[in-house]
C-alpha positions as CSV (number, residue, x, y, z in Angstrom):
1,M,-16.0,14.5,-10.6
2,K,-12.7,14.3,-12.6
3,S,-12.7,13.8,-16.3
4,E,-11.1,10.6,-17.7
5,K,-8.4,12.8,-19.3
6,D,-7.6,14.5,-16.0
7,L,-7.5,11.2,-14.2
8,H,-5.3,9.7,-16.8
9,R,-2.8,12.6,-16.5
10,E,-2.7,12.3,-12.7
11,V,-2.1,8.6,-12.8
12,L,0.8,9.0,-15.2
13,Q,2.2,11.8,-12.9
14,E,2.0,9.5,-9.9
15,L,3.7,6.6,-11.6
16,E,6.5,9.0,-12.6
17,W,6.7,10.3,-9.0
18,E,7.1,6.7,-7.5
19,P,10.8,6.0,-7.4
20,S,10.4,2.2,-7.4
21,V,8.6,2.3,-10.8
22,N,9.9,2.8,-14.3
23,P,6.9,3.9,-16.3
24,A,8.6,3.6,-19.6
25,H,7.0,0.3,-20.4
26,I,3.7,0.9,-18.6
27,G,0.5,1.7,-20.5
28,V,-2.5,3.4,-18.7
29,S,-6.1,3.5,-19.8
30,V,-9.1,5.0,-17.9
31,K,-12.7,4.2,-18.2
32,E,-15.5,5.1,-15.7
33,S,-12.8,5.8,-13.0
34,I,-11.3,2.3,-13.5
35,V,-7.6,2.3,-14.3
36,T,-6.1,-0.5,-16.3
37,L,-2.3,-1.0,-16.3
38,S,-0.7,-2.9,-19.2
39,G,2.8,-3.5,-20.4
40,H,5.7,-5.1,-18.5
41,V,7.9,-4.4,-15.5
42,S,11.2,-6.0,-14.3
43,S,10.0,-7.4,-10.9
44,Y,6.9,-8.3,-9.0
45,W,7.8,-5.5,-6.5
46,E,7.6,-3.0,-9.3
47,K,4.2,-4.4,-10.4
48,Y,3.0,-4.1,-6.8
49,S,4.4,-0.6,-6.4
50,A,2.8,0.6,-9.6
51,E,-0.6,-0.6,-8.4
52,K,-0.2,1.0,-5.0
53,A,0.8,4.3,-6.6
54,V,-2.3,4.3,-8.8
55,K,-4.5,3.7,-5.8
56,R,-3.2,6.8,-4.1
57,V,-4.7,9.0,-6.9
58,S,-8.0,10.6,-5.8
59,G,-10.9,9.6,-8.1
60,V,-9.6,6.1,-8.9
61,K,-12.3,3.6,-8.0
62,A,-10.6,0.4,-9.1
63,V,-7.4,-0.8,-10.6
64,V,-7.0,-3.7,-13.2
65,N,-3.3,-4.7,-13.0
66,E,-2.4,-6.5,-16.3
67,L,1.3,-5.8,-16.0
68,E,3.6,-8.7,-17.0
69,V,6.7,-9.4,-14.9
70,R,9.7,-10.0,-17.2
71,L,12.8,-10.7,-15.1
72,P,16.1,-9.5,-16.5
73,G,18.7,-12.2,-17.0
74,S,20.5,-11.3,-13.8
75,S,17.3,-11.9,-11.8
76,Q,16.5,-15.3,-13.2
77,R,16.3,-18.0,-10.4
78,T,15.4,-21.6,-10.2
79,D,12.3,-22.5,-8.1
80,E,14.7,-24.2,-5.6
81,D,16.7,-20.9,-5.2
82,V,13.5,-18.9,-4.8
83,A,12.2,-21.4,-2.2
84,R,15.4,-21.1,-0.1
85,T,15.2,-17.3,-0.2
86,V,11.5,-17.2,0.6
87,L,11.9,-19.5,3.6
88,K,14.8,-17.5,5.0
89,A,12.9,-14.2,4.6
90,L,9.9,-15.6,6.5
91,E,12.2,-16.9,9.2
92,D,14.0,-13.6,9.5
93,S,10.7,-11.6,9.9
94,I,9.8,-11.1,13.6
95,A,6.2,-10.5,12.7
96,V,5.8,-13.9,10.9
97,P,5.1,-17.2,12.7
98,H,7.0,-19.0,9.9
99,E,6.5,-22.4,11.5
100,K,2.8,-22.1,10.7
101,I,3.3,-21.2,7.0
102,R,3.6,-23.6,4.1
103,V,5.3,-22.4,0.8
104,T,4.7,-23.7,-2.7
105,I,6.6,-22.3,-5.7
106,S,5.9,-22.9,-9.4
107,K,7.8,-21.0,-12.1
108,G,8.6,-18.2,-9.6
109,W,5.0,-17.8,-8.4
110,V,4.9,-18.2,-4.6
111,T,1.8,-19.6,-2.8
112,L,1.5,-19.1,0.9
113,E,-0.7,-21.4,3.0
114,G,-1.3,-22.0,6.7
115,E,-3.1,-20.5,9.7
116,V,-2.2,-17.5,11.8
117,E,-4.0,-15.6,14.7
118,W,-3.7,-12.1,13.4
119,Q,-4.3,-10.4,10.0
120,Y,-1.0,-8.4,10.4
121,Q,0.9,-11.7,10.4
122,K,-0.7,-12.7,7.1
123,V,0.1,-9.3,5.6
124,A,3.7,-9.4,7.0
125,A,4.3,-12.8,5.4
126,E,3.5,-11.5,2.0
127,S,5.4,-8.2,2.6
128,A,8.5,-10.2,3.6
129,I,8.8,-11.9,0.2
130,R,7.2,-9.7,-2.6
131,H,10.5,-7.8,-3.1
132,L,12.7,-10.9,-3.4
133,T,14.7,-11.4,-6.6
134,G,13.1,-14.2,-8.7
135,V,9.6,-13.9,-7.3
136,M,7.1,-13.5,-10.2
137,G,4.0,-13.2,-8.0
138,V,2.4,-14.1,-4.7
139,T,-0.9,-15.8,-3.9
140,N,-1.6,-15.4,-0.1
141,L,-4.0,-18.2,1.0
142,I,-3.0,-17.9,4.7
143,S,-6.2,-18.0,6.9
144,V,-6.7,-15.9,10.0
145,K,-8.3,-17.8,12.9
146,P,-7.9,-15.8,16.2
147,R,-8.2,-17.6,19.5
148,V,-10.3,-14.8,21.1
149,S,-13.0,-12.5,19.8
150,P,-13.4,-9.5,22.2
151,S,-16.9,-8.3,23.0
152,D,-16.0,-4.6,22.4
153,L,-14.7,-5.3,18.9
154,K,-16.8,-2.5,17.3
155,S,-15.6,0.1,19.8
156,K,-12.0,-0.9,19.2
157,I,-12.4,-0.5,15.4
158,E,-14.1,2.9,15.9
159,E,-11.2,4.1,18.1
160,A,-8.7,2.9,15.5
161,F,-10.6,4.9,12.8
162,K,-10.4,8.0,14.9
163,R,-6.6,7.6,15.3
164,N,-6.0,7.1,11.6
165,A,-4.8,10.3,9.9
166,E,-5.7,8.9,6.5
167,L,-9.3,8.3,7.4
168,D,-12.3,10.5,8.1
169,A,-14.0,8.3,10.7
170,K,-17.3,10.1,10.5
171,R,-17.8,8.9,6.9
172,V,-17.6,5.2,7.6
173,S,-20.0,3.0,9.6
174,I,-19.1,-0.3,11.2
175,E,-21.3,-3.4,11.6
176,V,-20.0,-6.4,13.6
177,D,-21.4,-10.0,13.7
178,G,-19.0,-12.1,15.7
179,G,-15.6,-11.7,14.1
180,K,-17.1,-10.5,10.8
181,V,-17.0,-6.8,10.1
182,V,-19.0,-4.9,7.4
183,L,-17.9,-1.4,6.5
184,R,-20.2,1.1,4.8
185,G,-20.1,4.8,3.8
186,T,-18.3,7.1,1.4
187,V,-14.7,8.2,1.2
188,R,-12.7,10.5,-1.1
189,S,-10.1,8.0,-2.5
190,L,-9.3,4.4,-2.9
191,A,-6.4,4.8,-0.5
192,E,-8.8,6.0,2.2
193,K,-11.1,3.0,1.6
194,Q,-8.2,0.7,2.0
195,A,-7.1,2.5,5.1
196,A,-10.5,1.7,6.7
197,E,-10.1,-1.9,5.8
198,R,-6.6,-2.2,7.2
199,A,-7.8,-0.6,10.4
200,A,-10.6,-3.1,10.7
201,W,-8.4,-6.0,10.0
202,A,-5.9,-4.9,12.7
203,A,-8.5,-5.4,15.5
204,P,-8.1,-8.6,17.5
205,G,-10.7,-11.2,16.8
206,V,-11.6,-10.1,13.2
207,Y,-11.6,-13.0,10.7
208,S,-13.6,-11.4,7.9
209,V,-14.0,-7.8,6.5
210,E,-16.5,-6.9,3.9
211,N,-15.6,-3.4,2.5
212,L,-18.8,-1.9,1.0
213,V,-17.4,1.7,1.3
214,T,-17.7,3.6,-2.0
215,V,-15.3,6.2,-3.4
216,E,-16.8,9.6,-4.2
217,P,-14.1,12.3,-4.7
């Protein structure tokens, strides 16, 4: 198991390696394999990218993202401007059924609501807007309610695990109850744990994933 000093050093290196992140104003602390990010960044996209970079580091079990978004003067937008930009981005995304999604904006913070049939559509809606100028944060309350739940759901997820280059399928077990999926086992990194969850969510008919996989480098 890595020492806190080694993990701290590797997290800093990964933040410096990530081109969309300026680590100059980011503080990093590590305790019991939990990484806390503090300080400020110039966009929500940078905050998101910093968290994603930390999760790639082997040995990180959890991330507490306390980064504050401070938009530079050139990026300041009214909520009306942000609303127009968000709505257009959702309409332009071929993966998003934009007519099923409601948008609320308060001081740059975007809340998405509505109902879709696939998890990838929920993810795509958030992905389409998190990089937009003026967005301070995103709360994704879109619910997934598929029309059909296939009887061979477990086998489809197992096949997806085997195809996933990021994931050691033998280390993760799958339990299925209707459209609810429970994942158990051990993996080597937080990124691998998330890869298992993404693969499970991608299966048609899944409406809930409980990820009980533990990270043991």
